[in-house]
C-alpha positions as CSV (number, residue, x, y, z in Angstrom):
1,M,6.8,-22.3,-26.4
2,P,6.3,-19.0,-24.6
3,D,7.9,-18.6,-21.2
4,N,5.1,-18.4,-18.6
5,T,7.2,-19.1,-15.5
6,I,5.4,-17.7,-12.4
7,Q,7.0,-14.3,-11.5
8,L,4.4,-13.0,-9.0
9,A,2.5,-14.6,-6.1
10,V,-0.4,-12.6,-4.8
11,L,-1.3,-13.9,-1.3
12,D,-4.3,-13.0,0.9
13,M,-3.6,-12.3,4.5
14,A,-6.3,-13.3,7.1
15,G,-7.1,-17.0,6.7
16,T,-4.3,-17.6,4.2
17,T,-1.0,-16.4,5.6
18,V,-2.4,-15.0,8.9
19,A,-4.4,-16.7,11.7
20,D,-6.4,-13.9,13.4
21,G,-8.5,-16.0,15.7
22,G,-11.9,-15.2,14.1
23,L,-11.5,-11.5,14.6
24,V,-13.4,-10.6,11.4
25,L,-16.6,-12.0,12.7
26,R,-16.1,-10.6,16.2
27,A,-15.5,-7.1,14.8
28,F,-18.5,-7.5,12.5
29,E,-20.8,-8.1,15.5
30,S,-19.6,-4.8,17.0
31,A,-20.1,-3.0,13.7
32,A,-23.5,-4.5,13.1
33,T,-24.7,-3.3,16.6
34,A,-23.2,0.2,15.9
35,A,-25.1,0.3,12.6
36,G,-28.4,-0.5,14.4
37,L,-29.0,-4.0,13.2
38,E,-31.0,-5.9,15.8
39,A,-28.9,-8.0,18.1
40,E,-30.7,-11.3,17.3
41,G,-33.3,-12.4,14.8
42,P,-33.6,-13.0,11.1
43,Q,-32.0,-9.7,10.0
44,R,-28.9,-10.2,12.1
45,E,-28.6,-13.9,11.0
46,Q,-29.0,-12.9,7.4
47,A,-26.2,-10.3,7.8
48,R,-23.9,-12.9,9.4
49,R,-24.5,-15.3,6.6
50,Y,-23.7,-12.6,4.0
51,V,-20.5,-11.7,5.8
52,L,-19.4,-15.4,5.7
53,D,-20.3,-15.7,2.1
54,T,-18.5,-12.5,1.1
55,M,-15.4,-13.1,3.3
56,G,-12.4,-11.6,1.6
57,Q,-14.2,-8.8,-0.1
58,S,-13.6,-5.1,0.7
59,K,-15.4,-4.5,4.0
60,I,-16.8,-1.1,3.0
61,A,-18.4,-2.8,0.0
62,V,-19.9,-5.5,2.3
63,F,-21.4,-2.8,4.6
64,R,-22.8,-0.9,1.6
65,A,-24.6,-4.1,0.3
66,L,-25.9,-4.9,3.8
67,L,-27.1,-1.4,4.8
68,G,-28.0,0.3,1.5
69,D,-27.0,3.7,2.8
70,E,-23.6,5.3,2.4
71,D,-23.6,7.1,5.7
72,R,-24.6,4.0,7.7
73,A,-22.1,1.9,5.7
74,Q,-19.2,4.4,6.4
75,S,-20.2,4.5,10.1
76,A,-20.3,0.7,10.3
77,N,-17.0,0.4,8.5
78,R,-15.4,2.7,11.0
79,A,-16.9,0.7,13.9
80,F,-15.5,-2.5,12.3
81,E,-12.0,-1.1,12.0
82,D,-12.1,0.3,15.6
83,A,-13.3,-3.1,16.9
84,Y,-10.7,-5.0,14.9
85,D,-7.9,-2.7,16.0
86,A,-8.9,-3.1,19.6
87,L,-9.2,-6.9,19.4
88,I,-5.7,-7.2,17.7
89,D,-4.3,-6.2,21.1
90,E,-6.4,-8.9,22.9
91,V,-5.9,-11.9,20.6
92,T,-2.7,-13.6,19.6
93,I,-2.2,-12.7,15.9
94,A,0.1,-15.3,14.4
95,P,1.3,-16.4,11.0
96,I,-0.3,-19.6,9.6
97,P,2.3,-22.2,10.5
98,G,5.1,-22.0,7.9
99,A,3.8,-18.9,6.2
100,A,6.8,-16.6,6.8
101,E,9.1,-19.4,5.6
102,A,6.9,-20.0,2.6
103,I,7.1,-16.4,1.6
104,S,10.8,-16.4,2.0
105,T,11.0,-19.6,-0.1
106,L,9.1,-17.8,-2.9
107,R,11.2,-14.7,-2.9
108,D,14.4,-16.7,-2.7
109,S,13.2,-18.6,-5.8
110,G,12.9,-15.3,-7.7
111,V,9.1,-14.9,-7.3
112,R,7.9,-11.4,-6.2
113,V,5.3,-11.5,-3.4
114,A,2.3,-9.2,-2.8
115,L,0.1,-9.4,0.3
116,T,-3.5,-8.3,-0.2
117,T,-6.5,-7.8,2.0
118,G,-10.1,-6.8,2.2
119,F,-9.3,-4.5,5.1
120,S,-8.6,-0.8,5.0
121,R,-5.0,0.3,4.7
122,G,-4.9,1.3,8.3
123,T,-6.2,-2.1,9.5
124,Q,-3.8,-3.9,7.2
125,D,-0.9,-1.9,8.6
126,R,-1.9,-2.8,12.2
127,L,-1.9,-6.4,11.2
128,L,1.5,-6.2,9.6
129,H,2.8,-4.4,12.7
130,A,1.4,-7.0,15.0
131,L,3.2,-9.7,13.0
132,G,6.4,-7.8,12.5
133,W,5.9,-8.2,8.8
134,H,7.0,-4.8,7.5
135,D,9.5,-6.1,5.1
136,I,8.3,-9.6,4.5
137,A,6.8,-9.0,1.0
138,D,7.7,-6.9,-2.1
139,L,4.4,-5.1,-1.9
140,T,1.3,-4.9,0.4
141,L,-2.0,-3.7,-1.0
142,A,-5.4,-2.8,0.4
143,P,-8.5,-2.1,-1.8
144,S,-7.9,1.7,-1.5
145,D,-4.4,1.3,-3.0
146,A,-5.8,-0.3,-6.2
147,G,-9.3,1.1,-6.8
148,R,-11.7,-1.8,-6.0
149,G,-11.4,-4.7,-3.7
150,R,-12.2,-8.4,-4.3
151,P,-13.9,-9.9,-6.3
152,Y,-12.6,-7.4,-8.8
153,P,-9.1,-7.9,-10.3
154,D,-7.7,-4.5,-9.3
155,M,-5.3,-5.5,-6.5
156,V,-3.8,-8.3,-8.6
157,L,-3.4,-6.1,-11.6
158,T,-2.0,-3.2,-9.5
159,A,0.7,-5.7,-8.2
160,L,1.5,-6.7,-11.7
161,L,2.0,-3.1,-12.8
162,R,3.9,-1.9,-9.7
163,L,6.2,-4.9,-9.7
164,R,6.7,-4.9,-13.5
165,I,5.5,-8.4,-14.1
166,D,5.6,-9.5,-17.8
167,A,2.1,-10.9,-18.3
168,V,-1.0,-12.1,-16.4
169,D,-0.2,-15.7,-17.1
170,R,2.9,-15.3,-14.9
171,I,0.8,-14.7,-11.8
172,A,-0.3,-17.1,-9.1
173,V,-3.0,-16.1,-6.6
174,L,-3.7,-17.8,-3.3
175,G,-6.6,-17.3,-0.9
176,D,-9.1,-18.9,1.4
177,T,-12.3,-17.5,0.0
178,T,-14.4,-17.6,-3.2
179,S,-13.7,-13.9,-3.5
180,D,-10.0,-14.6,-3.7
181,I,-10.7,-17.2,-6.5
182,A,-12.9,-14.7,-8.4
183,T,-10.2,-12.1,-8.2
184,G,-7.5,-14.3,-9.6
185,R,-9.7,-15.5,-12.4
186,A,-10.8,-12.0,-13.3
187,A,-7.2,-11.0,-13.4
188,G,-6.3,-13.8,-15.8
189,A,-3.8,-15.4,-13.4
190,R,-2.5,-18.8,-14.5
191,I,-2.7,-20.4,-11.0
192,V,-5.6,-19.5,-8.8
193,A,-5.3,-21.7,-5.8
194,G,-7.5,-22.1,-2.7
195,V,-6.2,-23.0,0.7
196,S,-7.9,-25.0,3.4
197,T,-6.8,-22.8,6.4
198,G,-9.6,-20.2,6.3
199,A,-13.2,-19.3,5.6
200,H,-14.4,-21.5,2.7
201,D,-14.1,-25.2,2.2
202,E,-12.6,-27.2,-0.7
203,Q,-16.0,-27.7,-2.3
204,R,-16.8,-24.0,-2.4
205,L,-13.3,-23.1,-3.6
206,R,-13.4,-25.6,-6.4
207,A,-16.9,-24.5,-7.4
208,A,-15.6,-20.9,-7.7
209,G,-13.0,-22.1,-10.2
210,A,-9.8,-22.8,-8.1
211,T,-7.1,-24.5,-10.2
212,H,-5.8,-26.1,-7.0
213,V,-6.9,-26.5,-3.4
214,L,-4.0,-27.0,-1.1
215,P,-3.6,-27.7,2.7
216,S,-1.7,-24.4,3.3
217,V,0.5,-21.7,1.9
218,V,3.5,-24.0,2.5
219,E,2.3,-26.4,-0.2
220,F,1.6,-23.4,-2.5
221,A,5.2,-22.3,-2.2
222,E,6.3,-25.8,-3.0
223,L,4.0,-25.9,-6.1
224,I,5.4,-22.6,-7.4
225,R,9.0,-23.6,-6.7
226,A,8.5,-26.9,-8.5
227,E,7.0,-25.1,-11.5
228,R,10.0,-22.9,-11.8
229,H,12.5,-25.8,-11.9
């Protein structure tokens, strides 16, 4: 029987390993206003729904889809990043309970860990700095580091290449959105787990193709460790 022991865990940040107090939606409101979307009404409500549905995807891709104009999308994305960065200083950014220990458990078990995001590299770095997580993982990736963001497989496959993982069926992916599930499935990961601490509920995660839906990253680490023993 081929050895397909999990070698790599690819973990989302906001909603999965990090509690950011709803900053994504707050920053989006600032960006939408800067982009000229009416403050209230059907257009703004439709945009809010789209942001919730596409949570986890590359933010610039979300603004391109919403605005249909590259200049406006880039401007909105800059406004989003500025608002998120400013709000980081106002809100307590904290790990999901047990997340840091879960990551340590995975690495101590011989699993490499990559942290991924739909944010820009700059915003991801601010988040890592706020948490003091500079050395917590083997690799951190933003969409710009890999090519395309979620739901494409690029970040997962970039992690596989950079960390010299043997095969896609030795990867486990964890996230709180349907975009995370789509990414893991597109990459061919053997475990593509959803977690109940973030944007999308169990029903949506299972409908997207999650192999597991777990209460938190803590149970994910236990699942992977049990698989390796």
